[in-house]
N, C-alpha and C positions, 0 to 999 in steps of 0.2 A: 486438211482442208481447209484454204484460206479464208479468213474473217473478213464477210459483209459490212465493208465501212457506207454508214449513210452519209456524210460529209468530210470535207476535209479543213484542217485551216488554212490560215493565209500564212503561216511558214513552209506548209509543206507544199501549198499552190506556187509558192516564189520558189522551191528546191524542182518541182517538177515543170515547170515552164518551157524551159529548151525543147523538154523532151514533147510539151504538149505542140510549141510552136512546128518542129519538126514532124510532126505527127507520129513518134514514137512510143504512145502511150497505150495500154490496153482499153478496150473497149471501157471499162469501167470507169480506170482513173478520167479517160477523157470527160466521161457524165459527169462525173463530181468534180472536175474542173468547172466545166460548164454552170454544173448547178450552182456554185460558188460564185463565178464570175455574174450570173445574172441575180445575187442579192450582195453582192462588194464589191459596191464604187470605188474601193481603194486597188482594190485587186484588178478591177476592169480596166482600172487607168494604167496601173501597172503591166497588164502584159499590152496594151495597146503601144502604150511608151516604147516597150519590148519589140512589138513590131514594126513601130513607124523607123526605131533607130535602124533595124536591120533593112527595110527599103530603101532608107535613106545614103547608109554607110554600104549596105554588101557584104558579102563575107570576107572576115579577115582571116587570112589564109596564115597558119602557125610560122612558114618557111621568111613568111613578111615581118616578123613582130623579132628584135631582136634580142639574142641568148637574155641576155643581163634585164631583161623585162618579161620573156615570157616565162622562166623559171620561176620567179616568186611568185609569178599570178598562177602557172600548174598547182605552185605546192599549197597556197593559200585555199585552191578549191578543192585536192585532195583531202587536206585538213580539217575543210568545213564538212566534206560528205562522212569523213570519221566521226562526229561530232553528234 
């Protein structure tokens, strides 16, 4: 049985932000995100900046990024997820 969490940390919020923006979180995690955003002005600002950047820039497609740029980015994200 999964453990119910009452809150998430700022670090957890940052890690979940992409899924939150894409509506890919479970209902429980989305609720925890929204609760956190209600009391943490720094995280609220972070998510707002992410949303504004996406709206301003649109979607960056993988095929539009040169391999010498894309490979280190993907590697960094994968390594961060493991830690």
